[in-house]
C-alpha positions in Angstrom: 0.0 0.0 0.0 1.3 3.4 -1.0 0.6 6.5 1.1 1.5 9.8 -0.4 2.2 12.6 2.1 1.5 16.2 0.9 3.2 19.1 2.5 0.8 22.0 2.9 1.9 25.4 1.7 1.1 27.7 4.6 -0.5 31.0 3.7 1.2 33.9 5.4 -0.8 35.6 8.1 -2.0 39.0 7.2 -0.4 41.8 9.1 -2.3 45.0 9.9 -0.9 48.2 8.5 -1.3 50.8 11.3 -2.1 53.5 8.7 -5.3 51.6 7.8 -8.5 51.0 9.6 -8.6 47.6 11.4 -11.4 45.2 10.7 -12.0 42.4 13.2 -14.3 39.4 12.7 -15.8 38.3 16.0 -17.6 35.0 16.5 -19.8 33.5 19.2 -19.6 29.8 18.3 -22.5 27.3 18.2 -23.7 24.5 16.0 -27.4 25.5 15.9 -26.7 29.2 16.0 -23.3 31.0 15.5 -23.2 34.7 15.9 -20.8 36.9 13.9 -19.9 40.5 14.1 -17.6 42.6 12.0 -16.2 45.8 13.5 -14.0 48.5 12.0 -11.7 50.5 14.2 -10.8 53.7 12.4 -7.4 55.5 12.7 -8.9 57.8 15.3 -10.0 54.8 17.4 -13.7 55.1 16.6 -15.6 51.8 16.4 -18.2 51.0 13.9 -20.3 48.0 13.1 -19.8 46.8 9.6 -22.1 43.7 9.7 -23.5 41.3 12.2 -25.9 38.4 12.2 -26.3 34.7 12.9 -25.8 31.5 11.0 -28.4 28.9 11.8 -28.3 25.2 11.0 -31.1 22.7 11.2 -31.1 20.1 13.9 -32.7 17.7 11.3 -29.4 17.6 9.5 -26.4 15.4 10.4 -23.7 17.0 12.5 -21.2 16.9 9.6 -23.5 18.6 7.2 -24.2 21.3 9.8 -20.5 21.8 10.3 -19.9 21.9 6.6 -22.6 24.6 6.2 -21.1 26.6 9.0 -17.6 26.4 7.4 -18.9 27.5 4.0 -21.0 30.4 5.4 -18.1 31.7 7.6 -15.7 31.3 4.6 -18.1 33.4 2.4 -18.3 36.1 5.1 -14.5 36.2 5.4 -14.1 36.5 1.7 -16.7 39.3 1.5 -15.4 41.4 4.4 -11.7 40.6 4.3 -11.0 41.2 8.0 -7.5 41.9 9.4 -7.9 39.5 12.4 -10.4 37.2 14.0 -11.7 36.7 17.6 -13.5 33.7 18.9 -15.2 33.1 22.3 -13.4 30.3 24.2 -15.5 27.3 25.3 -16.2 27.5 29.0 -17.2 24.7 31.3 -20.6 23.2 30.4 -22.6 20.8 32.5 -24.1 19.2 29.4 -21.3 17.2 27.8 -23.0 16.8 24.4 -23.5 20.6 24.1 -19.9 21.2 25.0 -18.7 18.7 22.4 -21.0 20.2 19.7 -19.9 23.8 20.5 -16.2 22.5 20.5 -16.7 21.1 17.0 -18.2 24.4 15.8 -15.3 26.3 17.3 -12.8 24.0 15.4 -14.6 24.6 12.1 -14.6 28.4 12.7 -10.9 28.5 13.7 -10.1 26.5 10.6 -12.0 28.8 8.3 -10.3 31.8 9.9 -6.8 30.2 9.7 -7.4 29.3 6.0 -8.1 33.0 5.4 -4.7 33.9 6.9 -6.0 35.6 10.0 -4.3 35.8 13.4 -7.0 34.8 15.9 -7.6 35.8 19.5 -9.5 33.6 21.9 -11.3 35.0 24.9 -13.4 33.6 27.8 -16.8 35.1 28.5 -15.3 36.7 31.6 -12.6 38.4 29.5 -15.2 39.7 27.0 -17.4 41.1 29.8 -14.4 42.7 31.5 -13.3 44.4 28.2 -16.7 45.6 27.2 -18.3 46.5 30.5 -15.4 46.7 32.9 -16.9 44.0 35.1 -16.4 40.3 34.5 -19.7 39.2 36.0 -21.8 41.7 34.1 -25.3 40.7 33.0 -26.0 39.9 29.4 -28.2 43.0 29.1 -25.4 45.2 30.3 -23.0 43.8 27.8 -25.5 44.3 24.9 -26.2 47.9 25.9 -22.5 48.7 26.1 -21.9 47.1 22.7 -24.5 49.4 21.3 -23.0 52.4 23.0 -19.4 51.6 21.9 -20.5 51.1 18.3 -22.6 54.3 18.3 -25.8 52.3 17.6 -29.3 53.5 18.4 -30.4 49.9 19.0 -29.1 46.8 20.6 -28.0 44.3 18.0 -30.0 41.2 17.9 -30.3 38.3 18.2 -28.2 37.9 21.3 -25.6 35.7 19.5 -24.8 38.6 17.1 -24.4 41.0 19.9 -22.2 38.5 21.7 -20.0 38.2 18.6 -19.6 42.0 18.4 -18.6 42.0 22.1 -15.9 39.4 21.3 -14.6 41.6 18.5 -14.6 44.7 20.8 -12.7 42.6 23.4 -10.1 41.7 20.8 -9.5 45.3 19.8 -9.2 46.2 23.5 -6.8 43.4 24.1 -4.6 44.4 21.2 -4.4 47.9 22.6 -3.3 46.6 26.0 -0.6 44.4 24.3 0.6 47.5 22.4 0.9 49.4 25.7 3.0 46.8 27.3 5.5 46.3 24.5 
């Protein structure tokens, strides 16, 4: 039996030019519902929402078809918006093991799609996201959503919740990158 091994050609990660606006692609992973939010930070540090929404997959489909649909839709959005970086919420402890496994699979697909697009990716816990957006790691969901709307100069709270959560992950990433810049 002959097995051929292919070496993958790695795509170089995109590097942000500080003279340009930065676009971050935030994701709140899930198999049934994945939230996404695209945020632009301008040169004068203003934040604006470019796009947000959710990707829904049907529970009637097999897991692998749902993951394939998620991968394809995220890949389309990445091609459309051409972000400079990505940010994904980390999986936190779940009491329901099957839910944790399902969300973990969705995260893997999302991370792969972002990596295939050449993005550097930040991963943040829900506590880190709340801390960055509201200033308090145990903030209520409503507080986070209201602050997302305020920071993005929106007259409404983005919905559904998964889209607002994805925007919060993106804001967290931008905040984190600023902090890293201050410490270097």
